[in-house]
Every structure is written in structure tokens, then in C-alpha cells.
C-alpha positions in Angstrom: 95.1 141.6 168.8 97.8 144.3 168.5 97.8 146.8 165.6 101.5 146.0 165.1 100.7 142.3 164.6 97.8 143.0 162.3 99.9 145.1 160.0 103.1 143.2 160.2 104.8 143.2 156.8 104.1 139.5 156.1 100.4 140.0 156.9 100.3 143.1 154.6 101.7 140.9 151.8 98.9 138.4 152.4 96.3 141.2 152.3 97.8 142.5 149.0 97.7 139.0 147.5 94.0 138.6 148.5 93.2 142.1 147.2 94.8 141.4 143.8 92.7 138.3 143.2 89.6 140.2 141.8 92.0 142.3 139.6 93.7 139.2 138.3 90.3 137.5 137.6 89.1 140.6 135.7 92.3 140.9 133.7 92.4 137.2 132.8 88.8 137.0 131.8 89.1 140.0 129.5 92.4 139.0 128.0 92.4 138.8 124.2 95.9 139.4 123.0 99.2 137.8 124.0 100.2 141.0 125.9 97.0 140.6 128.0 97.9 137.1 129.0 101.4 138.2 129.7 100.1 140.9 132.1 97.9 138.3 133.8 100.9 136.0 134.2 102.9 138.9 135.7 100.2 139.7 138.2 100.1 136.0 139.1 103.9 135.9 139.4 103.8 139.0 141.7 101.2 137.3 143.9 103.4 134.2 144.1 106.4 136.3 145.0 104.4 137.8 147.9 103.6 134.3 149.0 107.3 133.4 149.2 108.3 136.7 150.7 105.7 136.7 153.5 106.9 133.4 154.8 110.6 134.3 154.4 110.2 137.7 156.2 108.1 136.2 158.9 110.6 133.5 159.7 113.8 135.5 159.2 112.7 138.6 161.2 110.6 136.7 163.8 107.4 138.3 162.6 105.2 135.2 162.8 101.8 136.2 164.1 98.6 134.3 165.0 96.7 136.3 162.3 99.5 135.4 159.8 99.1 131.7 160.6 95.4 132.1 159.5 95.6 134.6 156.7 98.5 133.2 154.8 96.9 129.8 154.1 93.6 131.5 153.3 95.3 133.7 150.8 97.2 130.7 149.3 94.0 128.6 148.9 91.9 131.4 147.6 94.5 132.1 144.9 94.9 128.4 144.0 91.1 127.9 143.9 90.7 131.0 141.7 93.4 129.7 139.3 91.8 126.3 138.9 88.3 127.7 138.4 89.5 130.1 135.8 91.4 127.4 133.9 88.2 125.4 133.5 87.3 127.9 130.8 90.3 126.8 128.6 91.2 123.3 129.9 88.5 120.7 130.7 91.0 118.5 132.5 91.4 121.2 135.1 88.1 119.9 136.7 90.0 116.8 137.9 92.8 118.9 139.4 90.1 121.1 141.0 88.3 118.1 142.5 91.6 116.7 143.9 92.5 120.1 145.3 89.1 120.4 147.0 89.4 116.9 148.5 92.9 117.5 149.7 92.2 120.9 151.3 88.9 119.7 152.9 90.7 116.7 154.3 93.6 118.7 155.6 91.3 121.2 157.2 89.4 118.5 159.0 92.7 116.9 160.1 94.0 120.2 161.2 90.9 120.9 163.3 91.2 117.4 164.8 94.8 117.9 165.7 94.0 121.2 167.4 91.3 119.5 169.4 93.8 116.8 170.4 96.4 119.5 171.2 98.9 118.4 168.6 99.6 120.5 165.5 101.9 120.4 162.5 104.5 123.1 162.9 104.4 124.7 159.4 104.2 123.2 156.0 105.9 119.9 155.1 108.5 119.9 152.4 106.2 118.0 150.0 103.6 120.8 150.4 106.2 123.4 149.4 107.3 121.4 146.4 103.7 120.8 145.4 102.9 124.5 145.7 105.9 125.4 143.6 105.0 123.0 140.9 101.4 124.1 141.0 102.4 127.8 140.5 104.9 127.0 137.8 102.3 125.0 135.8 99.6 127.7 136.4 101.8 130.6 135.2 102.6 128.6 132.1 99.0 127.9 131.4 98.0 131.5 132.0 100.9 132.9 130.0 100.4 130.5 127.0 96.6 130.0 126.5 97.1 128.7 123.0 99.6 125.9 123.8 98.8 122.5 122.5 96.1 120.7 124.5 98.4 117.7 125.0 101.1 120.0 126.7 98.4 121.7 128.8 97.2 118.3 129.9 100.7 117.2 130.8 101.0 120.4 133.0 97.7 119.7 134.6 98.5 116.0 135.2 101.9 117.0 136.7 100.1 119.4 139.0 97.6 116.7 140.0 100.4 114.2 140.6 102.2 116.6 143.0 98.9 117.5 144.7 98.2 113.8 145.2 101.6 113.0 146.5 101.5 115.8 149.1 98.0 114.8 150.0 99.2 111.3 150.8 102.2 112.5 152.8 100.1 114.9 154.8 97.4 112.3 155.5 100.0 109.8 156.6 101.6 112.5 158.8 98.3 113.5 160.4 97.3 109.8 160.9 100.6 109.1 162.7 100.3 112.3 164.8 96.7 111.7 165.8 97.3 108.0 166.5 100.0 109.0 169.0 97.5 111.2 170.9 
């Protein structure tokens, strides 16, 4: 692997996102005042912006690398898993979103490996995955930023996240099924 590919700007943004996860965890777990939660939400928003930017830069400037195809989804899933685990402290309903997330990601990993074995792969994320990720992050930022919101509103945000996760899971499974069936 070439040094230039390893340290392409999109990949560096992924490394930054991964490196910020422990800092985010520490900051969130030690938050006591509204300003602390605001700072946690800002760190999270910054990480989400790097997620958008790495994909945009990679596509626009033809900087897509093999390492980027691996590290970007790892960074995304680590951050999403971190958020769901952290939110368990404040919101018991998050456990259902976490379980759905784990089922979805495990199933997609298995289907992805099967599709590689059968020499057919999805070429990037489907639109429903992008929408689901956007909704996920909007809901998570809100929950991080406003830890004292009414439980009913928090539950609506968590259920909305779960609904979009479930929808994208169904679309991805259908897509993988059709793709693998053709092979």
C-alpha cells in the first residue's frame, strides 16, 4: 500500500474521527452542566462533518482508496455503536435501537462477505442508508445536546432512529438477496 493512499485526506479524516471517539466518550461521561453537553454535541457534530467530508472529497477529487473503503465504514460503525452504548445510561429504550443496529450491521457484514465471495459487490451506500445515517446522527446530536428533554420526546427520537434503521435494513437485505440470487 502506498504512503500517499494511506494518508489521503479522506482517510486522515476517518483517522481523526476514530481518534476523537475516546475523547468524546470521556467528555460525555463527565458532563454535568449544559455547557458540557453542548461541547459533547459539538465534538459529535464535528465527527459527523468529517464523515460527510471524507466521502465528498474522496468522490469529488478521485481519492477513493482501498483502505478508505475499509476504514470509513469502520469509523462510522464505531461512532454509531459508541453513541448507542452511551445513550443507554440516560435512555433505556436505546437498548432496542442498539439491538436493531447490531442485527443490521452483522447481517450486512455477512451479506457483504458473501457478495465478495460470489464476486458481486454493492457499489457504495444505498440512498436509504444515507438517509438513515442522517436521521441517526440528527437524533443522536439532539439526545446528547439535551439530556434533560422529556422522556417521551427522547423515545420519539429513538423510535424514529429505529424506524429508519429498520427501513434501510430491509432495503439492504432485499438488495443483497436480489444481487446474490442473480449470481
